[in-house]
N, CA, C and O atoms as a Tinker XYZ file with bonds, in Angstrom:
   292  protein
     1  N      0.829000   -1.199000    0.000000    73     2
     2  CA     0.000000    0.000000    0.000000    64     1     3
     3  C      0.863000    1.248000    0.000000    63     2     4     5
     4  O      0.550000    2.235000   -0.665000    81     3
     5  N      1.957000    1.194000    0.755000    73     3     6
     6  CA     2.853000    2.340000    0.835000    64     5     7
     7  C      3.485000    2.636000   -0.519000    63     6     8     9
     8  O      3.635000    3.799000   -0.893000    81     7
     9  N      3.860000    1.583000   -1.260000    73     7    10
    10  CA     4.461000    1.779000   -2.579000    64     9    11
    11  C      3.459000    2.358000   -3.575000    63    10    12    13
    12  O      3.818000    3.202000   -4.396000    81    11
    13  N      2.219000    1.914000   -3.509000    73    11    14
    14  CA     1.189000    2.423000   -4.413000    64    13    15
    15  C      0.931000    3.894000   -4.135000    63    14    16    17
    16  O      0.823000    4.694000   -5.065000    81    15
    17  N      0.832000    4.250000   -2.879000    73    15    18
    18  CA     0.604000    5.642000   -2.508000    64    17    19
    19  C      1.775000    6.528000   -2.926000    63    18    20    21
    20  O      1.575000    7.654000   -3.381000    81    19
    21  N      2.993000    6.018000   -2.773000    73    19    22
    22  CA     4.175000    6.782000   -3.188000    64    21    23
    23  C      4.176000    7.002000   -4.697000    63    22    24    25
    24  O      4.517000    8.092000   -5.156000    81    23
    25  N      3.801000    5.990000   -5.476000    73    23    26
    26  CA     3.751000    6.133000   -6.926000    64    25    27
    27  C      2.683000    7.121000   -7.358000    63    26    28    29
    28  O      2.854000    7.826000   -8.353000    81    27
    29  N      1.589000    7.179000   -6.623000    73    27    30
    30  CA     0.525000    8.129000   -6.953000    64    29    31
    31  C      0.912000    9.574000   -6.656000    63    30    32    33
    32  O      0.469000   10.495000   -7.342000    81    31
    33  N      1.740000    9.769000   -5.630000    73    31    34
    34  CA     2.049000   11.120000   -5.171000    64    33    35
    35  C      3.380000   11.667000   -5.666000    63    34    36    37
    36  O      3.711000   12.815000   -5.372000    81    35
    37  N      4.158000   10.876000   -6.413000    73    35    38
    38  CA     5.442000   11.351000   -6.918000    64    37    39
    39  C      5.365000   11.611000   -8.415000    63    38    40    41
    40  O      4.418000   11.209000   -9.090000    81    39
    41  N      6.382000   12.291000   -8.909000    73    39    42
    42  CA     6.451000   12.629000  -10.331000    64    41    43
    43  C      6.948000   11.465000  -11.168000    63    42    44    45
    44  O      6.834000   10.303000  -10.779000    81    43
    45  N      7.509000   11.805000  -12.340000    73    43    46
    46  CA     7.974000   10.784000  -13.282000    64    45    47
    47  C      9.078000    9.907000  -12.714000    63    46    48    49
    48  O      9.177000    8.728000  -13.054000    81    47
    49  N      9.914000   10.482000  -11.845000    73    47    50
    50  CA    11.049000    9.734000  -11.316000    64    49    51
    51  C     10.678000    8.826000  -10.141000    63    50    52    53
    52  O     11.524000    8.063000   -9.674000    81    51
    53  N      9.461000    8.886000   -9.663000    73    51    54
    54  CA     8.971000    8.094000   -8.530000    64    53    55
    55  C      9.811000    8.282000   -7.265000    63    54    56    57
    56  O      9.881000    7.389000   -6.421000    81    55
    57  N     10.445000    9.447000   -7.140000    73    55    58
    58  CA    11.226000    9.740000   -5.944000    64    57    59
    59  C     10.868000   11.112000   -5.379000    63    58    60    61
    60  O     10.881000   11.303000   -4.163000    81    59
    61  N     10.554000   12.056000   -6.242000    73    59    62
    62  CA    10.261000   13.422000   -5.825000    64    61    63
    63  C      8.753000   13.588000   -5.642000    63    62    64    65
    64  O      7.979000   13.380000   -6.575000    81    63
    65  N      8.348000   13.965000   -4.430000    73    63    66
    66  CA     6.922000   14.174000   -4.188000    64    65    67
    67  C      6.441000   15.422000   -4.913000    63    66    68    69
    68  O      7.136000   16.437000   -4.956000    81    67
    69  N      5.258000   15.336000   -5.474000    73    67    70
    70  CA     4.677000   16.410000   -6.267000    64    69    71
    71  C      3.609000   17.111000   -5.435000    63    70    72    73
    72  O      2.622000   16.492000   -5.037000    81    71
    73  N      3.808000   18.404000   -5.173000    73    71    74
    74  CA     2.876000   19.145000   -4.325000    64    73    75
    75  C      1.478000   19.214000   -4.949000    63    74    76    77
    76  O      0.480000   19.237000   -4.230000    81    75
    77  N      1.406000   19.247000   -6.255000    73    75    78
    78  CA     0.105000   19.267000   -6.925000    64    77    79
    79  C     -0.691000   17.999000   -6.679000    63    78    80    81
    80  O     -1.897000   18.050000   -6.435000    81    79
    81  N     -0.022000   16.873000   -6.744000    73    79    82
    82  CA    -0.699000   15.592000   -6.516000    64    81    83
    83  C     -1.066000   15.403000   -5.049000    63    82    84    85
    84  O     -2.106000   14.826000   -4.731000    81    83
    85  N     -0.214000   15.889000   -4.167000    73    83    86
    86  CA    -0.502000   15.776000   -2.731000    64    85    87
    87  C     -1.725000   16.624000   -2.374000    63    86    88    89
    88  O     -2.612000   16.155000   -1.661000    81    87
    89  N     -1.781000   17.866000   -2.860000    73    87    90
    90  CA    -2.943000   18.709000   -2.571000    64    89    91
    91  C     -4.197000   18.191000   -3.248000    63    90    92    93
    92  O     -5.298000   18.360000   -2.725000    81    91
    93  N     -4.046000   17.562000   -4.407000    73    91    94
    94  CA    -5.191000   16.943000   -5.081000    64    93    95
    95  C     -5.760000   15.830000   -4.192000    63    94    96    97
    96  O     -6.975000   15.743000   -4.011000    81    95
    97  N     -4.902000   14.997000   -3.649000    73    95    98
    98  CA    -5.346000   13.931000   -2.753000    64    97    99
    99  C     -5.999000   14.499000   -1.500000    63    98   100   101
   100  O     -7.053000   14.023000   -1.077000    81    99
   101  N     -5.382000   15.513000   -0.907000    73    99   102
   102  CA    -5.947000   16.120000    0.305000    64   101   103
   103  C     -7.308000   16.757000    0.032000    63   102   104   105
   104  O     -8.213000   16.662000    0.861000    81   103
   105  N     -7.457000   17.398000   -1.114000    73   103   106
   106  CA    -8.743000   17.995000   -1.473000    64   105   107
   107  C     -9.831000   16.946000   -1.646000    63   106   108   109
   108  O    -10.958000   17.124000   -1.184000    81   107
   109  N     -9.486000   15.851000   -2.315000    73   107   110
   110  CA   -10.464000   14.779000   -2.518000    64   109   111
   111  C    -10.853000   14.135000   -1.195000    63   110   112   113
   112  O    -12.031000   13.872000   -0.955000    81   111
   113  N     -9.880000   13.882000   -0.345000    73   111   114
   114  CA   -10.154000   13.265000    0.963000    64   113   115
   115  C    -11.007000   14.196000    1.818000    63   114   116   117
   116  O    -11.910000   13.737000    2.519000    81   115
   117  N    -10.731000   15.496000    1.769000    73   115   118
   118  CA   -11.517000   16.422000    2.590000    64   117   119
   119  C    -12.953000   16.529000    2.089000    63   118   120   121
   120  O    -13.871000   16.639000    2.902000    81   119
   121  N    -13.175000   16.501000    0.781000    73   119   122
   122  CA   -14.546000   16.539000    0.257000    64   121   123
   123  C    -15.303000   15.278000    0.685000    63   122   124   125
   124  O    -16.459000   15.358000    1.102000    81   123
   125  N    -14.657000   14.125000    0.583000    73   123   126
   126  CA   -15.313000   12.875000    0.973000    64   125   127
   127  C    -15.566000   12.841000    2.484000    63   126   128   129
   128  O    -16.604000   12.347000    2.925000    81   127
   129  N    -14.630000   13.360000    3.273000    73   127   130
   130  CA   -14.818000   13.415000    4.723000    64   129   131
   131  C    -15.980000   14.318000    5.101000    63   130   132   133
   132  O    -16.796000   13.969000    5.954000    81   131
   133  N    -16.052000   15.480000    4.464000    73   131   134
   134  CA   -17.173000   16.384000    4.742000    64   133   135
   135  C    -18.503000   15.788000    4.285000    63   134   136   137
   136  O    -19.534000   16.029000    4.912000    81   135
   137  N    -18.489000   15.016000    3.201000    73   135   138
   138  CA   -19.714000   14.334000    2.773000    64   137   139
   139  C    -20.141000   13.300000    3.808000    63   138   140   141
   140  O    -21.331000   13.150000    4.083000    81   139
   141  N    -19.176000   12.588000    4.382000    73   139   142
   142  CA   -19.493000   11.632000    5.446000    64   141   143
   143  C    -20.083000   12.310000    6.657000    63   142   144   145
   144  O    -21.003000   11.785000    7.283000    81   143
   145  N    -19.556000   13.477000    6.992000    73   143   146
   146  CA   -20.104000   14.252000    8.103000    64   145   147
   147  C    -21.544000   14.667000    7.811000    63   146   148   149
   148  O    -22.395000   14.623000    8.699000    81   147
   149  N    -21.815000   15.063000    6.594000    73   147   150
   150  CA   -23.176000   15.440000    6.218000    64   149   151
   151  C    -24.126000   14.241000    6.260000    63   150   152   153
   152  O    -25.301000   14.398000    6.592000    81   151
   153  N    -23.633000   13.053000    5.929000    73   151   154
   154  CA   -24.467000   11.851000    6.012000    64   153   155
   155  C    -24.855000   11.581000    7.461000    63   154   156   157
   156  O    -25.994000   11.216000    7.749000    81   155
   157  N    -23.907000   11.762000    8.363000    73   155   158
   158  CA   -24.196000   11.544000    9.788000    64   157   159
   159  C    -25.263000   12.523000   10.274000    63   158   160   161
   160  O    -26.113000   12.168000   11.090000    81   159
   161  N    -25.214000   13.741000    9.775000    73   159   162
   162  CA   -26.197000   14.750000   10.174000    64   161   163
   163  C    -27.524000   14.606000    9.426000    63   162   164   165
   164  O    -28.450000   15.375000    9.684000    81   163
   165  N    -27.643000   13.647000    8.511000    73   163   166
   166  CA   -28.853000   13.426000    7.704000    64   165   167
   167  C    -29.215000   14.640000    6.861000    63   166   168   169
   168  O    -30.392000   14.954000    6.688000    81   167
   169  N    -28.214000   15.313000    6.345000    73   167   170
   170  CA   -28.482000   16.523000    5.581000    64   169   171
   171  C    -27.515000   16.623000    4.416000    63   170   172   173
   172  O    -26.755000   17.587000    4.327000    81   171
   173  N    -27.528000   15.635000    3.511000    73   171   174
   174  CA   -26.573000   15.633000    2.399000    64   173   175
   175  C    -27.286000   16.023000    1.109000    63   174   176   177
   176  O    -28.412000   15.604000    0.842000    81   175
   177  N    -26.605000   16.826000    0.332000    73   175   178
   178  CA   -27.100000   17.217000   -0.977000    64   177   179
   179  C    -26.171000   16.583000   -2.001000    63   178   180   181
   180  O    -25.018000   16.992000   -2.137000    81   179
   181  N    -26.674000   15.584000   -2.723000    73   179   182
   182  CA   -25.836000   14.842000   -3.652000    64   181   183
   183  C    -25.348000   15.707000   -4.814000    63   182   184   185
   184  O    -24.261000   15.473000   -5.343000    81   183
   185  N    -26.128000   16.687000   -5.210000    73   183   186
   186  CA   -25.696000   17.563000   -6.295000    64   185   187
   187  C    -24.472000   18.383000   -5.887000    63   186   188   189
   188  O    -23.529000   18.526000   -6.665000    81   187
   189  N    -24.489000   18.915000   -4.675000    73   187   190
   190  CA   -23.339000   19.680000   -4.196000    64   189   191
   191  C    -22.113000   18.788000   -4.031000    63   190   192   193
   192  O    -20.994000   19.221000   -4.305000    81   191
   193  N    -22.309000   17.554000   -3.588000    73   191   194
   194  CA   -21.200000   16.617000   -3.468000    64   193   195
   195  C    -20.601000   16.322000   -4.840000    63   194   196   197
   196  O    -19.381000   16.331000   -5.000000    81   195
   197  N    -21.444000   16.063000   -5.816000    73   195   198
   198  CA   -20.963000   15.783000   -7.170000    64   197   199
   199  C    -20.231000   16.988000   -7.752000    63   198   200   201
   200  O    -19.201000   16.829000   -8.408000    81   199
   201  N    -20.750000   18.185000   -7.519000    73   199   202
   202  CA   -20.082000   19.389000   -8.017000    64   201   203
   203  C    -18.717000   19.570000   -7.361000    63   202   204   205
   204  O    -17.739000   19.898000   -8.033000    81   203
   205  N    -18.653000   19.360000   -6.056000    73   203   206
   206  CA   -17.380000   19.521000   -5.344000    64   205   207
   207  C    -16.353000   18.497000   -5.819000    63   206   208   209
   208  O    -15.194000   18.846000   -6.044000    81   207
   209  N    -16.762000   17.248000   -5.972000    73   207   210
   210  CA   -15.833000   16.230000   -6.466000    64   209   211
   211  C    -15.403000   16.526000   -7.897000    63   210   212   213
   212  O    -14.246000   16.301000   -8.252000    81   211
   213  N    -16.309000   17.023000   -8.714000    73   211   214
   214  CA   -15.964000   17.385000  -10.087000    64   213   215
   215  C    -14.973000   18.531000  -10.147000    63   214   216   217
   216  O    -14.040000   18.507000  -10.949000    81   215
   217  N    -15.167000   19.525000   -9.310000    73   215   218
   218  CA   -14.253000   20.672000   -9.285000    64   217   219
   219  C    -12.870000   20.242000   -8.802000    63   218   220   221
   220  O    -11.861000   20.622000   -9.397000    81   219
   221  N    -12.814000   19.457000   -7.735000    73   219   222
   222  CA   -11.520000   19.003000   -7.219000    64   221   223
   223  C    -10.816000   18.114000   -8.249000    63   222   224   225
   224  O     -9.612000   18.254000   -8.464000    81   223
   225  N    -11.544000   17.215000   -8.876000    73   223   226
   226  CA   -10.943000   16.320000   -9.867000    64   225   227
   227  C    -10.458000   17.081000  -11.091000    63   226   228   229
   228  O     -9.360000   16.832000  -11.587000    81   227
   229  N    -11.265000   17.994000  -11.571000    73   227   230
   230  CA   -10.875000   18.780000  -12.743000    64   229   231
   231  C     -9.684000   19.679000  -12.473000    63   230   232   233
   232  O     -8.768000   19.762000  -13.291000    81   231
   233  N     -9.689000   20.344000  -11.344000    73   231   234
   234  CA    -8.583000   21.245000  -11.000000    64   233   235
   235  C     -7.296000   20.459000  -10.751000    63   234   236   237
   236  O     -6.218000   20.892000  -11.160000    81   235
   237  N     -7.399000   19.324000  -10.093000    73   235   238
   238  CA    -6.206000   18.505000   -9.849000    64   237   239
   239  C     -5.628000   17.940000  -11.127000    63   238   240   241
   240  O     -4.413000   17.954000  -11.323000    81   239
   241  N     -6.482000   17.446000  -11.989000    73   239   242
   242  CA    -6.013000   16.923000  -13.273000    64   241   243
   243  C     -5.389000   18.001000  -14.137000    63   242   244   245
   244  O     -4.375000   17.767000  -14.795000    81   243
   245  N     -5.992000   19.183000  -14.138000    73   243   246
   246  CA    -5.444000   20.288000  -14.920000    64   245   247
   247  C     -4.096000   20.742000  -14.372000    63   246   248   249
   248  O     -3.190000   21.055000  -15.144000    81   247
   249  N     -3.954000   20.781000  -13.061000    73   247   250
   250  CA    -2.681000   21.231000  -12.483000    64   249   251
   251  C     -1.558000   20.244000  -12.789000    63   250   252   253
   252  O     -0.438000   20.662000  -13.083000    81   251
   253  N     -1.834000   18.959000  -12.727000    73   251   254
   254  CA    -0.814000   17.960000  -13.038000    64   253   255
   255  C     -0.467000   18.005000  -14.529000    63   254   256   257
   256  O      0.698000   17.861000  -14.899000    81   255
   257  N     -1.458000   18.202000  -15.369000    73   255   258
   258  CA    -1.222000   18.264000  -16.811000    64   257   259
   259  C     -0.410000   19.498000  -17.198000    63   258   260   261
   260  O      0.462000   19.416000  -18.063000    81   259
   261  N     -0.684000   20.633000  -16.571000    73   259   262
   262  CA     0.023000   21.868000  -16.920000    64   261   263
   263  C      1.500000   21.815000  -16.558000    63   262   264   265
   264  O      2.317000   22.429000  -17.244000    81   263
   265  N      1.857000   21.107000  -15.512000    73   263   266
   266  CA     3.245000   21.110000  -15.075000    64   265   267
   267  C      3.994000   19.825000  -15.417000    63   266   268   269
   268  O      5.047000   19.551000  -14.840000    81   267
   269  N      3.470000   19.048000  -16.337000    73   267   270
   270  CA     4.090000   17.775000  -16.679000    64   269   271
   271  C      5.497000   17.936000  -17.261000    63   270   272   273
   272  O      6.329000   17.042000  -17.102000    81   271
   273  N      5.776000   19.047000  -17.925000    73   271   274
   274  CA     7.083000   19.258000  -18.534000    64   273   275
   275  C      8.133000   19.730000  -17.534000    63   274   276   277
   276  O      9.323000   19.723000  -17.848000    81   275
   277  N      7.720000   20.135000  -16.347000    73   275   278
   278  CA     8.676000   20.653000  -15.356000    64   277   279
   279  C      9.107000   19.596000  -14.346000    63   278   280   281
   280  O      9.914000   19.888000  -13.464000    81   279
   281  N      8.589000   18.382000  -14.456000    73   279   282
   282  CA     8.937000   17.338000  -13.502000    64   281   283
   283  C     10.346000   16.808000  -13.774000    63   282   284   285
   284  O     10.775000   16.750000  -14.926000    81   283
   285  N     11.069000   16.420000  -12.712000    73   283   286
   286  CA    12.404000   15.848000  -12.910000    64   285   287
   287  C     12.324000   14.518000  -13.663000    63   286   288   289
   288  O     11.394000   13.734000  -13.472000    81   287
   289  N     13.302000   14.287000  -14.508000    73   287   290
   290  CA    13.298000   13.051000  -15.323000    64   289   291
   291  C     13.688000   11.872000  -14.528000    63   290   292
   292  O     13.736000   10.760000  -15.054000    81   291
């Protein structure tokens, strides 16, 4: 599990951690955590959850794509 997580969070060289990927993961985890909190309170809006996940996914993918040429080889 540790190796898989490291490969997801590092750049092309699989040694240097990528701040864009780390913040993308943190954003996704925080949206899912807040959705879980809303489920406990019995007050979840699925449309807002879908919009938040879409925004985080789109922004994270765009940030990784924009800086792909600056990663260490």
